[in-house]
C-alpha positions as CSV (number, residue, x, y, z in Angstrom):
1,M,44.4,20.7,21.4
2,D,40.9,19.5,24.1
3,R,37.8,21.2,23.0
4,E,37.2,22.7,26.2
5,T,39.6,25.6,24.3
6,A,38.7,24.0,20.2
7,S,38.4,26.7,18.3
8,P,35.8,29.5,18.5
9,N,35.2,28.6,14.5
10,F,33.6,25.1,16.5
11,E,31.4,27.6,19.0
12,D,28.2,26.5,16.7
13,I,28.1,23.0,16.1
14,R,29.9,21.8,18.8
15,P,28.4,20.1,21.7
16,L,28.0,21.3,25.2
17,N,31.2,21.6,27.3
18,Q,31.4,20.1,30.4
19,D,31.3,23.4,32.3
20,E,27.6,24.1,30.1
21,V,26.0,20.7,31.8
22,Q,24.9,21.8,34.6
23,S,22.6,24.9,33.2
24,A,21.9,22.8,30.2
25,I,20.0,20.5,32.6
26,E,18.6,23.8,34.4
27,E,17.3,24.1,31.2
28,L,15.8,21.6,30.2
29,L,14.0,20.1,33.9
30,A,12.7,24.2,32.9
31,S,10.7,23.2,29.6
32,D,7.7,22.6,29.5
33,E,8.0,21.1,26.3
34,F,10.4,18.4,27.8
35,R,8.6,18.1,30.0
36,S,5.9,16.9,27.8
37,A,7.9,14.8,26.0
38,I,9.9,12.8,28.1
39,R,6.3,11.7,30.3
40,Y,5.1,10.9,26.9
41,I,7.5,8.3,26.5
42,K,7.4,7.2,29.8
43,P,3.5,8.3,31.7
44,N,4.5,6.7,34.9
45,L,7.6,9.2,35.2
46,N,8.6,10.7,39.1
47,W,9.2,14.0,38.1
48,D,10.9,15.1,41.2
49,E,12.9,11.7,41.2
50,F,14.2,12.2,37.4
51,A,14.7,15.6,38.3
52,A,17.2,14.5,40.6
53,T,19.0,11.9,38.8
54,M,19.6,14.5,35.9
55,R,20.9,17.2,38.6
56,A,22.9,14.9,39.5
57,C,25.2,14.0,36.6
58,K,27.9,15.9,36.2
59,T,29.0,15.4,33.2
60,K,28.5,14.5,29.7
61,E,29.0,11.3,30.1
62,Q,27.4,10.7,33.1
63,F,24.8,12.1,30.8
64,K,24.6,10.3,28.1
65,S,25.3,6.7,30.1
66,T,23.1,6.9,32.6
67,L,19.5,9.2,31.6
68,G,20.5,9.1,27.6
69,Y,20.7,5.4,27.4
70,E,18.3,4.6,29.5
71,A,16.1,6.5,27.7
72,V,17.2,4.7,24.4
73,M,16.6,1.2,26.0
74,T,13.6,2.7,27.1
75,V,12.5,2.7,23.6
76,A,13.9,0.0,22.4
77,Q,12.0,-2.5,25.3
78,K,8.5,-0.4,23.8
79,T,9.0,-0.8,20.3
80,T,10.9,-3.5,19.1
81,F,10.8,-7.0,19.2
82,S,14.9,-7.2,19.2
83,L,18.3,-5.1,19.0
84,T,20.8,-7.2,17.8
85,V,24.3,-6.9,16.6
86,S,26.7,-8.9,14.7
87,G,30.3,-7.9,13.5
88,R,31.1,-6.9,16.9
89,S,34.8,-8.4,16.0
90,R,35.7,-6.1,13.1
91,L,35.4,-3.0,15.5
92,P,39.3,-2.2,14.3
93,E,41.7,-3.5,17.6
94,G,42.0,-1.1,20.6
95,K,40.0,0.8,20.2
96,P,40.9,3.5,18.1
97,A,38.3,6.6,17.5
98,C,36.3,5.8,14.3
99,T,33.9,7.5,11.8
100,F,31.4,4.8,11.6
101,I,29.2,5.6,8.3
102,S,25.2,4.0,8.3
103,N,22.9,3.8,6.8
104,H,19.6,5.9,6.9
105,R,16.3,5.2,7.8
106,D,15.3,6.6,10.9
107,I,15.5,10.7,11.7
108,V,16.8,10.0,16.0
109,L,16.5,6.0,16.4
110,D,19.9,4.9,14.0
111,A,22.9,6.7,16.2
112,S,20.4,6.1,19.1
113,F,21.1,2.2,18.9
114,L,24.3,2.1,17.3
115,N,25.5,4.4,20.3
116,L,23.1,2.0,22.6
117,I,24.9,-0.9,21.6
118,L,29.2,0.1,21.3
119,F,28.3,0.9,25.1
120,D,26.9,-2.2,25.7
121,V,30.3,-4.0,23.9
122,G,32.3,-1.7,25.2
123,Y,33.4,0.4,22.4
124,G,32.4,4.2,24.2
125,L,29.7,6.4,23.1
126,T,30.0,8.3,19.7
127,Q,29.3,11.9,18.8
128,V,26.4,12.2,16.4
129,A,26.1,14.4,13.6
130,I,22.9,15.6,13.5
131,G,21.2,18.6,11.0
132,D,19.8,21.8,12.1
133,N,16.7,21.1,10.2
134,L,16.0,19.3,13.4
135,L,15.9,21.3,16.2
136,I,12.9,22.1,15.4
137,R,12.8,23.6,19.5
138,P,15.8,25.3,21.7
139,W,14.6,22.9,24.0
140,I,15.9,19.7,21.0
141,E,19.2,21.3,20.3
142,T,20.4,22.0,23.9
143,F,19.2,18.2,24.7
144,V,20.9,17.2,22.0
145,R,24.5,19.2,22.1
146,L,23.9,17.6,26.0
147,N,24.1,14.4,24.6
148,N,27.4,14.9,22.8
149,S,26.0,15.8,19.3
150,F,27.9,18.0,17.2
151,I,25.4,20.4,14.1
152,V,25.4,20.2,10.8
153,K,24.2,22.7,8.9
154,R,21.9,22.7,6.2
155,G,20.2,25.4,3.9
156,V,22.6,27.6,3.9
157,S,23.2,29.5,0.0
158,V,26.3,27.9,-2.6
159,R,28.2,30.6,-1.4
160,Q,28.1,29.8,2.5
161,M,28.2,25.7,1.8
162,L,32.1,26.0,1.4
163,E,32.9,27.7,4.8
164,V,30.0,25.3,6.3
165,S,31.4,22.1,5.0
166,Y,35.3,23.1,5.9
167,T,34.2,23.9,9.1
168,L,32.1,21.0,9.1
169,S,35.6,18.7,7.7
170,A,38.2,20.7,10.8
171,Y,35.7,19.7,14.3
172,I,35.5,15.6,12.9
173,H,39.0,15.5,11.8
174,H,39.9,17.3,15.1
175,T,37.2,14.5,17.3
176,I,39.0,12.2,15.9
177,K,42.6,12.6,15.8
178,E,41.9,14.9,18.9
179,T,39.7,14.6,20.8
180,K,40.2,10.9,20.4
181,E,35.7,10.2,19.7
182,S,34.3,8.0,17.5
183,I,31.4,10.5,15.7
184,W,28.4,8.9,13.6
185,I,27.3,10.4,10.5
186,A,24.8,9.0,8.0
187,Q,26.3,8.2,4.5
188,R,23.2,11.2,3.1
189,E,22.2,13.8,3.8
190,G,18.6,12.8,5.5
191,R,17.0,9.7,4.8
192,A,16.7,7.2,1.7
193,K,12.6,7.3,1.7
194,D,12.8,4.5,-0.7
195,S,15.3,2.6,1.0
196,N,18.1,2.6,-2.2
197,D,21.3,3.7,0.5
198,R,23.8,4.8,-1.9
199,T,26.6,7.4,-0.4
200,Q,26.9,10.6,-1.2
201,P,30.1,11.2,-2.4
202,S,29.7,14.5,-1.5
203,V,29.6,13.0,2.2
204,L,33.3,11.7,1.4
205,K,34.7,15.7,-0.1
206,M,33.4,17.1,2.6
207,L,35.4,14.5,5.0
208,N,38.1,14.8,3.4
209,M,38.1,19.0,3.3
210,A,40.4,19.7,6.2
211,G,42.4,16.6,5.9
212,G,45.6,18.6,5.8
213,K,47.2,15.7,2.7
214,D,45.7,14.0,-0.4
215,I,42.5,12.1,-0.2
216,L,43.0,8.8,0.5
217,S,45.5,9.3,4.0
218,N,42.9,12.0,5.2
219,L,39.6,9.9,4.3
220,A,42.2,6.2,6.2
221,S,42.7,8.7,9.0
222,L,39.2,9.4,10.0
223,N,39.1,5.5,10.2
224,I,35.8,4.6,8.2
225,V,33.9,1.4,9.1
226,P,30.8,1.5,7.7
227,V,27.6,-0.1,9.2
228,S,24.7,-1.5,8.0
229,I,21.1,-0.7,9.9
230,S,18.0,-3.9,9.5
231,Y,14.4,-2.3,10.1
232,E,11.7,-5.2,10.2
233,Y,9.4,-2.7,10.0
234,D,9.4,1.5,9.2
235,P,7.2,2.8,11.3
236,C,7.5,5.5,8.7
237,D,7.5,4.1,5.8
238,Y,3.7,5.6,5.1
239,L,5.1,8.8,5.9
240,K,7.6,8.4,3.8
241,A,5.3,7.1,0.8
242,K,2.7,10.0,1.2
243,E,5.7,12.5,0.6
244,F,6.9,10.6,-2.7
245,Q,3.1,11.9,-3.7
246,L,3.2,15.3,-2.5
247,K,5.9,15.4,-4.2
248,R,5.2,13.8,-7.5
249,D,2.0,16.4,-7.9
250,N,3.9,19.4,-6.7
251,P,7.2,19.6,-7.6
252,D,7.2,22.9,-5.5
253,Y,6.2,20.6,-1.4
254,H,9.0,20.6,0.6
255,K,8.1,19.8,4.6
256,T,7.1,22.0,7.5
257,Q,8.6,21.5,10.8
258,Q,5.5,19.7,11.3
259,D,5.8,17.4,9.7
260,D,9.5,17.3,10.7
261,L,8.7,16.9,14.1
262,L,5.2,13.7,12.9
263,N,8.6,11.7,11.7
264,M,11.0,12.1,14.5
265,E,7.9,10.8,16.8
266,T,6.5,8.4,14.7
267,G,9.7,6.6,14.3
268,I,10.8,6.5,18.0
269,L,7.9,5.0,19.6
270,G,6.0,3.5,17.2
271,N,6.8,-0.9,16.0
272,K,10.1,-1.3,14.9
273,G,9.5,-5.0,14.5
274,R,13.1,-7.2,14.5
275,V,16.5,-4.1,14.2
276,H,19.9,-5.4,13.4
277,F,23.3,-4.0,12.8
278,T,25.8,-5.0,11.7
279,I,29.8,-3.4,12.0
280,G,31.1,-4.2,8.8
281,N,34.6,-3.6,7.6
282,R,37.3,-1.2,8.5
283,I,37.6,0.2,4.7
284,N,41.4,1.4,5.2
285,D,42.7,-1.5,3.4
286,R,40.6,-1.4,0.4
287,L,41.6,1.9,0.4
288,A,45.2,1.5,0.0
289,E,44.5,-0.3,-3.3
290,L,43.2,2.5,-5.1
291,D,45.4,4.8,-7.3
292,P,46.3,8.3,-5.4
293,D,46.9,9.7,-9.3
294,K,42.8,9.1,-10.6
295,D,41.1,11.5,-10.7
296,K,39.6,13.2,-7.9
297,N,35.4,12.8,-8.6
298,E,35.8,9.2,-9.8
299,L,38.0,8.6,-6.2
300,F,35.2,10.1,-4.3
301,V,33.1,8.0,-6.4
302,E,34.6,4.3,-6.1
303,V,35.1,4.8,-2.3
304,A,31.5,5.7,-1.8
305,G,31.1,2.1,-3.4
306,I,33.7,0.5,-1.4
307,I,31.1,1.7,1.6
308,D,27.9,1.0,-0.2
309,K,29.6,-3.2,-1.0
310,E,30.0,-2.6,3.1
311,I,26.8,-1.8,3.5
312,Y,24.9,-4.5,1.1
313,T,26.7,-6.7,2.1
314,H,25.4,-7.0,6.0
315,Y,22.5,-6.6,5.8
316,R,19.5,-8.4,8.0
317,F,16.6,-9.9,6.0
318,Y,13.3,-10.5,7.2
319,P,10.5,-12.3,5.4
320,C,9.0,-9.0,4.5
321,N,11.1,-8.3,2.7
322,Y,11.3,-11.7,-0.1
323,V,7.5,-11.1,-0.1
324,A,7.5,-7.1,-0.8
325,Y,10.4,-7.9,-3.2
326,D,7.3,-10.6,-4.9
327,L,4.2,-8.9,-4.9
328,L,6.3,-5.6,-6.1
329,H,7.4,-7.4,-8.8
330,G,5.4,-10.4,-9.4
331,T,7.0,-12.9,-9.1
332,R,7.4,-16.4,-6.6
333,R,11.4,-16.1,-6.6
334,F,12.0,-15.8,-3.2
335,S,9.0,-18.0,-1.9
336,D,10.9,-20.6,-0.1
337,H,11.9,-17.3,2.4
338,Y,8.3,-16.5,3.8
339,G,4.7,-19.0,4.6
340,L,1.7,-17.8,3.5
341,K,2.0,-17.0,7.1
342,D,3.9,-14.2,6.7
343,K,2.7,-12.9,3.5
344,K,-0.4,-12.4,4.6
345,E,1.3,-10.8,7.9
346,F,2.5,-8.5,5.5
347,E,-0.5,-7.5,3.3
348,T,-2.2,-7.4,6.2
349,Y,0.3,-4.3,8.0
350,L,1.2,-2.9,4.1
351,Q,-3.1,-2.7,3.4
352,G,-2.4,-0.9,7.4
353,Q,-0.3,1.8,6.5
354,L,-1.5,2.8,3.2
355,D,-5.5,3.4,5.0
356,K,-3.3,5.9,7.4
357,I,-2.7,8.1,4.5
358,D,-4.3,11.3,3.7
359,I,-4.4,13.0,0.8
360,P,-6.1,14.9,-2.3
361,H,-5.9,12.6,-4.5
362,K,-4.7,9.3,-2.7
363,D,-3.5,7.0,-5.4
364,E,-3.4,3.9,-3.7
365,A,-1.5,1.8,-6.7
366,F,1.8,4.3,-6.7
367,L,2.2,4.7,-3.1
368,R,1.5,0.6,-2.1
369,R,4.9,0.6,-4.7
370,K,6.5,3.3,-3.0
371,I,6.1,1.0,0.0
372,L,6.9,-2.2,-1.3
373,E,10.8,-0.4,-3.1
374,M,11.4,0.1,0.6
375,Y,10.9,-2.4,2.1
376,A,12.4,-4.9,-1.5
377,N,15.4,-2.2,-2.4
378,P,17.7,-3.3,0.6
379,L,17.2,-7.1,-1.2
380,V,18.1,-5.8,-5.0
381,N,21.4,-3.6,-4.0
382,N,22.2,-7.3,-2.1
383,L,21.8,-9.3,-5.0
384,S,24.0,-6.8,-7.4
385,L,26.6,-7.0,-5.2
386,S,26.7,-10.9,-7.2
387,L,25.6,-8.7,-10.4
């Protein structure tokens, strides 16, 4: 079954169909907010030329491979020192549709950078799972669906969750098996704000729901490929630390839409230093080693552990990770991985990020510790593999 004639159950979560592309482009071009967002990234843009280029795109693939690719490449060139990839040889032979599952650092760029990389190595572009909590403006929803993203519904009632999860699972299985497009999904709902990356079994339970067979067969049919993402600097680290204190001081605290917008903007436009993606091993061989008769919950925990191990194994570490670990623990355990200049640069960076936080009863010691944890935790998790 072609996605253009897919079940109407997918209507409110699917990407746009090809016959909706032109109207979506016109809708975006008529949006003042979209124009402002584009000019923010490319201040010297000739709008008429840009509009003509958009209108020349007749399919989602044309839009993604020209405008989408160029936009993400511009962000990479302006905000990273380098964007690199390793593990290309681990991509499955024959280029089958895969479910790429990664740790989650940046709201927008994790999937965007991965798509850029996969396109460059000739694997093709993925569909991307995006939470509806981020579709803050109508133009954002139009834009992400034009970019072949599908919607993950958040904040629904417990009663609705089962139906919503099943529909999402069915859509993912349909996309991998029928339309044969790869997808990207984060290993957890929302970013791991302390960088303590853990695959949520609930994500795997959702993936299993519509498979139609046993758990291991259902997950194997999705060709899960873990991806490890390593940012040298996280421009949102101070915002994440701020949220930690606000939640500590007020357990009922919740981010606003404005907070989400600020996180998206800061993540896209802020300095990230070196960024590295490592493609891990497809987990099907490991799934085949598990006992299918084991308790279901235990099985999901085991599979989550397999994904985590792939991610932890393939982190790329920078001097700041080693400095953060030693500062956090008061040791010199990793002093051979950095020099005095590296340490001073990171301490200056850390203080600069702390200075950006403006909240009542600012607890600088707590905030400092939370940011250090963000940079140390990937190293801690990697070290746990040898225990």
